[in-house]
N, C-alpha and C positions, 0 to 999 in steps of 0.2 A: 250527268244525264243533256240536261236543258243547255251547257252550253256548247255541248256536239250538234244538239239535235238546233240551236241558234242557225250554228256556222253552219251547217247542213242549208237550209231554209236559206240562205246568204247566197252558197256555192250556187243552188240550183236561183235565183235571182228573185225571190220571194220575201225579198227583205222588207217588208210591210208586215207578213206574218213575223217572222221573224221579229221584228219590235212590237209589236203584239203579247207573242210567247213571254218576253225576258219582261217585260209589263203587268200580264197575266199572273207570271210566275213571283212578283213581289208583292204579292195582294193577296196577303190568307185567303178571304173569303171565297178566293176562285178554283181555291182547293175540293169544295164541298160543289159547287157546281157538276154536274151531268155532263160527262164528256162530249158528246153533240152539243150540248151548245158552246164549250170550248173553241167544239171545230167553226160553231159557224163564228163567231166571233176571232176566230185566225182568219175565217176565208173572206168573212167582211169586209174585215180591217184592207186585206188583198186586194180584192176586187175595189173598194171605194178608192186607195190607193192609186191602182194603174187608173179609174177613171179622171181621176184628177189629175195627172198627167198627160192625159190621153187629152182634156181639155186645156192645160197650157198648151201644150204641141199645140193643138190646132189656133190658139191666140195666140204661140207664139209666129205661126207661120200666115196667117191670116194679111200680117202686116196692116193694121187697122191707122188708118192717117192720126185721129186721134187719141188711139189709145181706147182704152176698156175697163172697168173699175170691176172687183168680183161680184161686188152688190149689184151692178146696174148690169151685171150679164144676166139672161138666161140661159138657161139651154134646155131643150124637150130632145128627145128624146120619139124616131120615124117608125113603124114597121113600116118596111116593106111587104 
C-alpha cells in the first residue's frame, strides 16, 4: 500500500510528501505516532520543500552581481 501511495503522491507532484512518507515508513517508532502527527509531518515536509524551491528560484532570477550564500541570505515575509 505504501508504494502505491508514494507513487500517487509523486503523480500529484507532492514529491516531498512522498519522500517523507517513505522515510517514516522505514522507522518503526513512527507507527506509534497518532495519525494527525504523521499527517502534520507530511504537510510540513511539502510546505518546507516548496518554500525552499521558491527562495532558490527567486535567488536565481535575481541575477545578483556577487552571488549569495544561504548563510548570509536573510529571508523575511511581510503580510500586506
